C-alpha positions in Angstrom: 0.1 -0.2 -0.1 1.8 3.2 -1.3 2.3 5.9 1.4 0.7 9.2 1.9 3.3 10.8 0.5 3.8 9.1 -2.6 0.1 9.1 -3.1 1.0 13.0 -3.0 3.6 12.7 -5.6 1.5 11.2 -8.1 -1.0 14.1 -7.6 1.0 17.1 -7.6 3.1 17.4 -10.9 3.5 20.7 -11.2 5.7 20.7 -14.3 2.6 18.9 -16.4 0.3 20.5 -18.4 -2.5 18.3 -16.9 -1.9 19.4 -13.5 -2.4 23.0 -14.2 -6.0 22.2 -16.0 -7.2 20.8 -12.8 -6.3 23.1 -10.9 -7.9 26.5 -13.8 -11.2 23.8 -13.8 -11.3 23.8 -10.1 -11.1 27.3 -9.7 -13.3 27.8 -12.1 -15.9 25.7 -10.3 -15.2 27.6 -7.3 -15.3 31.5 -9.1 -19.0 30.3 -9.9 -20.6 29.0 -6.8 -18.9 32.1 -5.1 -20.8 34.2 -7.9 -23.8 32.4 -7.2 -23.8 32.9 -3.2 -22.8 36.1 -3.5 -24.9 37.6 -6.1 -27.7 35.5 -5.6 -29.0 35.3 -10.2 -32.3 34.8 -11.4 -33.0 31.0 -11.6 -32.3 30.6 -15.1 -28.8 32.0 -14.5 -28.9 29.8 -10.8 -29.9 26.5 -13.2 -27.7 27.5 -15.8 -24.6 28.1 -13.6 -25.3 25.4 -11.5 -25.0 22.8 -14.9 -21.2 24.4 -15.9 -19.7 24.5 -12.1 -20.8 20.6 -12.0 -19.1 20.0 -15.4 -16.7 21.4 -14.7 -16.1 19.7 -11.1 -16.5 16.4 -13.3 -14.6 16.8 -15.3 -12.0 17.8 -13.4 -12.6 14.4 -11.3 -12.0 12.9 -14.8 -8.7 14.5 -15.6 -7.4 13.5 -12.4 -8.6 10.0 -12.3 -6.2 10.3 -15.5 -3.1 12.0 -14.2 -3.0 9.4 -10.7 -3.3 6.4 -14.1 -0.7 8.2 -15.5 1.7 8.0 -12.7 1.4 5.0 -11.1 4.1 3.4 -10.5 5.2 0.0 -13.1 4.4 -3.3 -11.9 6.1 -6.8 -12.3 3.5 -9.3 -13.4 
């Protein structure tokens, strides 16, 4: 079982563009949610922003799993 440090090392890869894309998507989701809480937009705009924020979060999650799998240590059969 990998240690916590090894697990963190597999995700913290600032030299890869995929890592920065994940960070940007998570920040975008956070900004959308903060905007919705601060301004209380009309229901139609709230629905659209909610769908965008959820889609953005799911995409970031998928990319995180991809980064995790790509950086997995090689196993010998």
